[in-house]
C-alpha positions as CSV (number, residue, x, y, z in Angstrom):
1,M,-63.6,-239.9,36.2
2,N,-65.9,-241.1,33.5
3,D,-67.3,-239.1,30.6
4,Q,-70.6,-238.3,32.3
5,Q,-68.9,-237.0,35.4
6,L,-66.6,-234.8,33.4
7,L,-69.6,-233.4,31.4
8,I,-71.4,-232.6,34.6
9,L,-68.3,-230.9,36.0
10,L,-67.9,-228.9,32.8
11,Q,-71.5,-227.7,32.9
12,N,-71.6,-226.9,36.6
13,S,-68.1,-225.5,37.0
14,P,-66.4,-224.8,33.6
15,S,-63.1,-223.7,35.1
16,K,-62.8,-226.9,37.2
17,G,-64.1,-229.0,34.4
18,L,-61.6,-227.6,31.9
19,A,-58.8,-228.0,34.4
20,K,-59.8,-231.7,34.8
21,A,-60.0,-232.2,31.0
22,I,-56.6,-230.7,30.6
23,D,-55.2,-233.0,33.3
24,L,-56.8,-236.0,31.7
25,Y,-56.2,-235.3,28.0
26,G,-53.8,-232.4,27.8
27,D,-50.8,-234.5,26.9
28,S,-52.6,-236.4,24.1
29,V,-54.0,-233.1,22.8
30,R,-50.5,-231.6,22.8
31,W,-49.2,-234.6,21.0
32,I,-51.8,-234.3,18.3
33,A,-50.9,-230.6,17.8
34,C,-47.2,-231.4,17.7
35,K,-47.7,-234.1,15.1
36,I,-49.5,-231.7,12.8
37,L,-47.7,-228.4,13.5
38,G,-44.2,-229.7,14.2
39,L,-42.1,-229.8,17.3
40,N,-40.3,-226.5,16.7
41,N,-43.3,-224.2,17.1
42,S,-43.8,-224.2,20.9
43,E,-45.7,-220.8,20.9
44,D,-48.0,-222.0,18.1
45,I,-48.5,-225.3,19.9
46,E,-49.4,-223.6,23.2
47,E,-51.8,-221.3,21.5
48,C,-53.3,-224.1,19.5
49,V,-53.8,-226.3,22.6
50,S,-55.5,-223.4,24.4
51,D,-57.8,-222.9,21.4
52,I,-58.6,-226.6,21.3
53,F,-59.9,-226.6,24.9
54,V,-61.8,-223.4,24.3
55,R,-63.5,-225.0,21.2
56,F,-64.1,-228.2,23.2
57,W,-65.9,-226.2,25.9
58,Q,-67.8,-224.1,23.4
59,S,-69.0,-227.2,21.5
60,L,-70.0,-229.4,24.4
61,E,-73.7,-228.9,23.7
62,R,-73.3,-230.6,20.3
63,F,-71.7,-233.7,22.0
64,D,-74.2,-236.6,22.2
65,S,-73.5,-238.3,25.5
66,T,-75.9,-241.1,24.5
67,S,-73.8,-242.2,21.5
68,N,-71.0,-244.7,21.8
69,V,-68.4,-242.1,21.0
70,P,-66.2,-241.4,24.0
71,L,-65.7,-237.8,25.1
72,K,-61.9,-238.1,24.5
73,S,-62.5,-239.1,20.9
74,Y,-64.7,-236.0,20.4
75,L,-62.0,-233.9,22.0
76,Y,-59.3,-235.5,19.8
77,G,-61.3,-234.7,16.7
78,I,-61.5,-231.1,17.7
79,A,-57.8,-231.1,18.4
80,R,-57.0,-232.5,14.9
81,H,-59.3,-230.0,13.1
82,T,-58.0,-227.0,15.2
83,A,-54.4,-228.0,14.5
84,L,-55.1,-228.4,10.8
85,D,-56.7,-224.9,10.8
86,Y,-53.5,-223.6,12.4
87,Q,-51.4,-225.5,9.8
88,K,-53.5,-223.9,7.0
89,Q,-52.9,-220.5,8.4
90,K,-49.2,-221.2,8.6
91,K,-49.2,-222.5,5.0
92,S,-51.0,-219.3,3.8
93,I,-48.1,-217.3,5.1
94,L,-45.3,-218.8,3.0
95,L,-41.8,-218.1,4.2
96,V,-38.6,-218.6,2.3
97,P,-37.3,-222.1,3.5
98,L,-34.2,-222.5,5.6
99,E,-32.7,-224.5,2.8
100,E,-32.8,-221.5,0.4
101,D,-29.1,-222.0,-0.1
102,D,-29.9,-225.2,-2.0
103,L,-31.5,-222.9,-4.6
104,S,-28.3,-220.8,-4.8
105,L,-30.4,-217.7,-4.5
106,D,-29.1,-214.3,-3.5
107,V,-32.3,-212.4,-3.0
108,D,-32.2,-208.7,-2.5
109,F,-34.6,-208.0,0.4
110,T,-33.6,-204.4,0.9
111,G,-37.1,-202.9,1.1
112,E,-40.5,-204.0,2.3
113,L,-41.9,-203.7,-1.3
114,A,-39.2,-206.0,-2.6
115,K,-39.9,-208.5,0.2
116,K,-43.6,-208.6,-0.5
117,T,-43.1,-208.8,-4.3
118,N,-40.6,-211.6,-3.9
119,L,-42.8,-213.5,-1.5
120,L,-45.8,-213.2,-3.9
121,I,-43.6,-214.5,-6.8
122,L,-42.4,-217.4,-4.7
123,H,-46.0,-218.2,-3.6
124,D,-47.2,-218.1,-7.2
125,V,-44.4,-220.3,-8.5
126,I,-45.1,-222.9,-5.8
127,E,-48.9,-222.7,-6.4
128,N,-48.3,-223.5,-10.1
129,M,-46.2,-226.6,-9.5
130,P,-47.8,-229.9,-10.5
131,S,-49.9,-231.7,-7.9
132,P,-47.6,-234.3,-6.4
133,D,-44.5,-232.1,-6.8
134,Q,-46.1,-229.2,-5.0
135,E,-47.2,-231.3,-2.1
136,I,-43.8,-232.9,-1.8
137,F,-42.1,-229.6,-2.0
138,I,-44.3,-227.9,0.7
139,R,-44.1,-230.9,3.0
140,R,-40.3,-231.1,2.8
141,Y,-39.3,-227.4,2.8
142,F,-42.1,-225.7,4.6
143,L,-43.4,-228.4,7.0
144,E,-39.9,-229.9,7.3
145,E,-41.1,-233.5,7.0
146,R,-38.6,-236.2,6.4
147,I,-38.3,-237.7,3.0
148,K,-39.1,-241.2,4.4
149,T,-42.4,-239.9,5.9
150,I,-43.4,-238.1,2.7
151,A,-42.7,-241.2,0.6
152,G,-44.6,-243.5,3.0
153,E,-47.7,-241.3,3.1
154,L,-47.8,-240.7,-0.7
155,H,-47.0,-244.3,-1.4
156,L,-43.9,-243.4,-3.5
157,P,-40.3,-244.7,-3.4
158,E,-37.9,-242.5,-1.4
159,K,-35.7,-242.1,-4.4
160,M,-38.6,-240.8,-6.5
161,V,-39.4,-238.2,-3.8
162,E,-35.7,-237.1,-3.7
163,N,-35.7,-236.8,-7.5
164,K,-38.9,-234.8,-7.5
165,L,-37.4,-232.5,-4.9
166,Y,-34.3,-232.0,-6.9
167,R,-36.2,-231.4,-10.2
168,G,-38.6,-229.1,-8.3
169,K,-35.7,-227.0,-7.0
170,M,-34.2,-226.7,-10.4
171,S,-37.5,-225.8,-12.0
172,L,-38.2,-223.3,-9.2
173,K,-34.8,-221.7,-9.7
174,Q,-35.5,-221.3,-13.4
175,Q,-38.9,-219.9,-12.9
176,L,-37.7,-217.5,-10.2
177,I,-35.0,-216.2,-12.6
178,E,-37.6,-215.7,-15.3
179,R,-39.8,-213.8,-12.9
180,G,-37.1,-211.4,-11.7
181,F,-35.5,-212.9,-8.6
182,I,-31.8,-212.0,-8.4
183,I,-29.8,-215.1,-8.4
């Protein structure tokens, strides 16, 4: 089925058209979402993929079928932007990383107020880290990216990334102590 046939099917019978689009491009769209969101978020990925196809259907009138841009490229662009939106939402809700033990923290989360206060302090400390250190720290401990991947994308040696992570943890630990975390 070519792009023009799929566009006609989407206009005449949206449910059949979306089903066909999912059959044709669903695996690639899921792969894009997985690459951006991570493989361990199956519920987030499913929700994101659903939203991608909804946005695709809603924005079809903006697609210029006379251009040389294939329909799948248009869909993949929507997939990338939707997944990045989900990632931004995920980043805005900072969670304490699984590797919290590396910081040697013994945080007292007995009450909801303490949880919220500690989360705000942690968020503020990370927000105030210098630019490359902050990005490295978030990508490693919150997005769970490998050091090799981070180093490659930031054009830094792996050893430098490791050193920045170590120094970042030590600095974070010190700042958390100063701000009232119980360590």
